[in-house]
C-alpha positions in Angstrom: 3.6 -100.2 25.9 4.5 -97.0 24.1 2.3 -94.3 22.9 2.9 -95.0 19.2 1.6 -98.6 19.8 -1.6 -97.2 21.2 -1.9 -94.7 18.3 -1.5 -97.7 15.8 -4.1 -99.7 17.7 -6.5 -96.7 17.7 -6.0 -96.5 13.9 -6.6 -100.2 13.4 -9.9 -100.2 15.5 -11.2 -97.0 14.0 -10.6 -98.3 10.6 -12.4 -101.5 11.3 -15.3 -99.8 13.0 -16.5 -98.4 9.7 -16.9 -102.0 8.5 -19.1 -103.4 11.4 -22.4 -104.6 10.1 -25.1 -105.2 12.9 -27.6 -106.9 10.8 -28.0 -110.7 10.3 -26.1 -112.1 7.3 -27.7 -115.5 7.9 -31.1 -117.1 8.7 -31.4 -118.6 12.3 -32.4 -121.9 10.9 -29.2 -122.1 9.2 -27.1 -122.1 12.4 -25.8 -125.6 13.0 -22.5 -125.1 15.0 -21.8 -122.5 17.6 -18.5 -121.9 19.2 -17.9 -120.6 22.8 -14.6 -118.8 23.3 -12.7 -117.9 26.5 -9.2 -117.2 27.9 -7.4 -117.6 31.2 -4.0 -116.3 32.3 -1.2 -117.1 34.9 2.2 -116.1 35.7 5.4 -117.5 37.0 8.8 -116.1 37.8 9.7 -116.1 34.2 6.8 -114.8 32.2 3.0 -114.4 31.8 1.0 -117.0 30.0 -2.4 -117.6 28.5 -4.6 -120.2 27.2 -7.6 -119.9 24.8 -10.3 -122.7 24.8 -12.9 -123.0 22.2 -15.9 -125.3 22.7 -18.0 -126.1 19.6 -21.6 -127.0 20.4 -24.4 -128.3 18.2 -27.2 -125.6 18.2 -30.1 -128.0 18.6 -28.8 -130.6 21.1 -26.4 -128.1 22.9 -23.8 -130.9 23.1 -20.1 -130.4 22.7 -18.9 -131.9 19.4 -15.3 -130.5 19.3 -12.8 -128.7 21.6 -9.6 -126.9 20.8 -7.0 -124.9 22.8 -3.9 -123.0 22.4 -1.5 -121.9 25.2 1.6 -119.8 25.1 3.4 -116.8 26.4 1.6 -113.5 26.5 3.4 -110.9 24.4 1.1 -108.0 24.8 0.3 -106.4 28.2 -3.2 -105.7 29.3 -4.4 -102.2 28.5 -8.1 -101.2 28.9 -9.9 -100.9 25.7 -7.3 -102.8 23.8 -7.9 -106.4 25.0 -8.3 -107.7 21.5 -4.6 -107.2 20.7 -3.7 -109.3 23.7 -6.2 -112.0 23.1 -6.5 -112.4 19.3 -3.2 -114.3 18.7 -4.4 -117.0 21.1 -8.0 -117.1 19.7 -6.8 -117.4 16.1 -4.3 -120.2 16.9 -7.0 -122.1 18.8 -9.4 -121.6 15.9 -6.9 -123.0 13.5 -7.0 -126.4 15.3 -10.7 -126.9 14.7 -11.7 -129.5 12.3 -15.3 -128.2 12.1 -16.4 -124.8 10.9 -18.6 -123.0 13.4 -21.4 -120.8 12.0 -21.1 -118.4 14.8 -18.8 -117.5 17.8 -19.7 -116.4 21.2 -17.2 -114.6 23.3 -16.8 -114.1 27.2 -16.4 -110.4 26.7 -17.8 -107.4 24.9 -18.6 -106.7 21.2 -20.1 -103.5 20.2 -20.3 -102.4 23.8 -17.0 -100.7 23.8 -15.8 -97.2 23.6 -14.7 -97.7 19.9 -17.3 -100.5 19.3 -14.3 -102.9 19.1 -14.6 -105.4 21.9 -13.1 -108.8 21.4 -16.1 -110.3 19.9 -16.2 -107.5 17.1 -12.6 -107.4 16.4 -12.1 -111.2 16.2 -14.9 -111.4 13.7 -12.9 -109.8 11.0 -10.2 -112.5 11.3 -12.6 -115.4 11.9 -15.0 -114.4 9.1 -18.0 -115.4 11.1 -20.9 -113.6 13.0 -20.0 -113.0 16.6 -21.7 -112.2 19.9 -20.2 -110.8 23.1 -21.5 -111.8 26.4 -19.8 -110.1 29.3 -20.2 -111.1 33.0 -19.4 -107.7 34.3 -20.3 -104.2 33.1 -17.5 -101.8 32.2 -18.7 -98.1 32.2 -17.9 -96.3 29.0 -19.2 -93.1 27.4 -19.1 -90.6 30.3 -19.4 -93.4 32.8 -22.9 -94.3 31.6 -24.5 -96.9 33.7 -27.1 -99.5 32.8 -30.7 -99.9 34.1 -31.3 -103.1 36.0 -33.9 -105.3 34.1 -36.9 -106.9 35.6 -36.2 -110.0 37.8 -37.5 -112.6 35.3 -35.8 -114.7 32.7 -35.4 -113.0 29.3 -36.0 -109.4 30.7 -33.6 -106.8 29.4 -32.8 -103.1 29.2 -30.9 -101.3 26.4 -27.6 -99.8 27.2 -27.9 -96.4 25.4 -24.9 -94.1 25.1 -25.3 -90.7 23.5 -28.5 -91.8 21.9 -27.1 -95.0 20.4 -27.8 -98.6 21.6 -24.6 -100.3 22.4 -25.9 -103.5 23.9 -28.4 -104.9 26.5 -28.3 -105.8 30.0 -30.1 -109.3 30.0 -31.5 -111.2 32.9 -31.0 -114.8 31.7 -32.7 -116.4 34.7 -34.7 -115.1 37.8 -32.7 -114.1 40.9 -29.3 -113.8 39.1 -27.2 -110.9 38.0 -27.6 -109.7 34.4 -25.1 -110.5 31.7 -24.2 -107.8 29.1 -25.0 -108.8 25.6 -23.7 -106.9 22.4 -23.5 -107.8 18.8 -20.0 -108.5 17.6 -20.5 -108.3 13.9 -22.9 -109.5 11.2 -25.7 -110.1 13.7 -28.5 -107.8 15.1 -29.0 -107.3 18.9 -32.3 -109.0 18.9 -30.9 -112.3 17.3 -27.9 -112.0 19.7 -30.1 -112.0 22.7 -32.3 -114.8 21.3 -29.2 -117.1 20.7 -27.8 -116.3 24.1 -31.2 -117.2 25.8 -31.3 -120.4 23.7 -28.1 -121.7 25.3 -28.9 -120.7 28.9 -29.7 -123.6 31.2 -30.6 -124.0 34.8 -27.1 -124.4 36.1 -25.8 -120.9 35.3 -26.8 -117.4 34.2 -24.3 -117.8 31.4 -25.0 -119.5 28.1 -23.4 -123.0 28.0 -21.3 -121.9 25.0 -19.1 -119.5 27.0 -19.7 -121.3 30.3 -18.1 -124.5 29.0 -15.3 -122.5 27.4 -14.8 -120.8 30.8 -14.6 -124.1 32.7 -12.3 -125.5 30.0 -9.8 -122.6 30.5 -9.7 -123.1 34.2 -8.9 -126.8 33.7 -6.3 -126.1 31.1 -4.7 -123.5 33.4 -4.3 -126.0 36.2 -2.9 -128.5 33.7 -0.2 -126.1 32.4 0.8 -124.8 35.7 1.7 -128.2 36.9 
């Protein structure tokens, strides 16, 4: 990928950054449907491919009420910090297939916790037009290699991830004796509510909320299917 492309992406992300709004634009009791989003990739001798799976869950029952997926050839290589440009085409085409309209999207990835505050959860929000949350399974150091402080070993414990005096996200222990996940607001939601919704969807089978966990499982199944 040439330098001009990265400069264009920088411009797009920095322009959108000014429009991020990390405050709730909704009441929690208004949330009915929540979508979990994840992607998986594979290659053959001809090309690289990807699949995006979206699982829409009822907020109260936590049951899956709709699923959608989109698979195709990957046209953008992976470049750290610019993952959204690789994944967005798949996400938007999968979302177009939904018959329901989720009130909120949860992503397997970062949101505001990004060097330009433009993780996939944040950047996707502007196209989806809905509040978003990023839940990453691993921590990517940014801002002078700033690390996080491990939260207490109890469910719901967290520590803020502070870089240059600003809170970017939280290291959240969703269950005892498990590694933390890393929660950040995507857009149109505050960090406290993002953590509350994440914890609402955590069950005993996994440290991940069922929204992104089900999406993750769906991508693995879809990848196996397409590879055959």
